[in-house]
N, C-alpha and C positions, 0 to 999 in steps of 0.2 A: 760312689755317695750314697750318703743313707738318705735314706726318704722317709717323712711320714707327712700325711693325707688322715685330714679334719675337714668332717662332715658337717656341716651346723646346717640344722634344718629340721624340728620339730614337725614335722611333716615326718617324715624317720623317724623316729621316737616314738608315736602314735601309732605309727603301725600303719600310715596310708598312703607312705610312701615306701617306696623301694630303694634300697639307694645299689645303684649299679655300678656308677660313677666309680665309687674305693676296688672293683674288681676292673673296669679296665684301668684304672692309674696302677692295678696289679702288673697285667699284662704290658701293657706299656712300657711301665721300671724293667720292669725284667728283657726286656726284649731290644733295650736300649744299654741293659748292663748296672741301671741302678740296684736299689735295693734296699725295696721296699719293706721298713721295718716299723711302723705303725699304723693301724685303723682307728681312730675313736669317734665316736656323733656324735654333737654336742648342742644344746637346746641355744635359740635364739635368745641369749643373755647379757648383756654386753662386759659383764660382769666375767662371764665364762669363758666368752668367747676369747676376752685379754689376756684372763689369767692364759687360760689352755697354749694358745698362742705364744707368750712370753716360753709356758716350761721346751713346749717342741722347739722354738729355735734354737735355742738353748743345749739340745738334743741332738736332734739330727743337722745337717746340711742343708736340705730340704725341705721344706712344708707343702704341701699343695691344700688350697681351701675348695670345697664345693661347699655347692648350697648359701646359702646367708644373702647371695646379691642378689635383687632382682623386684619388681617392682610389686610388693608384698605387707601387708600394714604393717608385719616386723620386721623390714627389712632393716639391722642393726649392723653388718658385718660391716660395710665400710666405713663408717663413723671409727667404728670401734678398730 
C-alpha cells in the first residue's frame, strides 16, 4: 500500500513548531510494511486543504493528516 502524509499547520510553516508527526508516521509505516511515498506541509486554508487532499487521494491508497484539528482560532480541517 502507498501512503501520503499531509501536515496541516501554519505553525510548522512559520517555524514555530517542529513537525515530528511525519517522522513518527514514517517509522510506523516502515514497521508494518507500508510505503510512505509523500509528505507535504500546507497552510490552514480551506481551498488548499481541500485541493491537496483530493489530489493525494487520487494518487495514494492511504492519506494521513496531522495537525489542523484542534481548539484553535484557525481550525478549518474538520469542515474541509
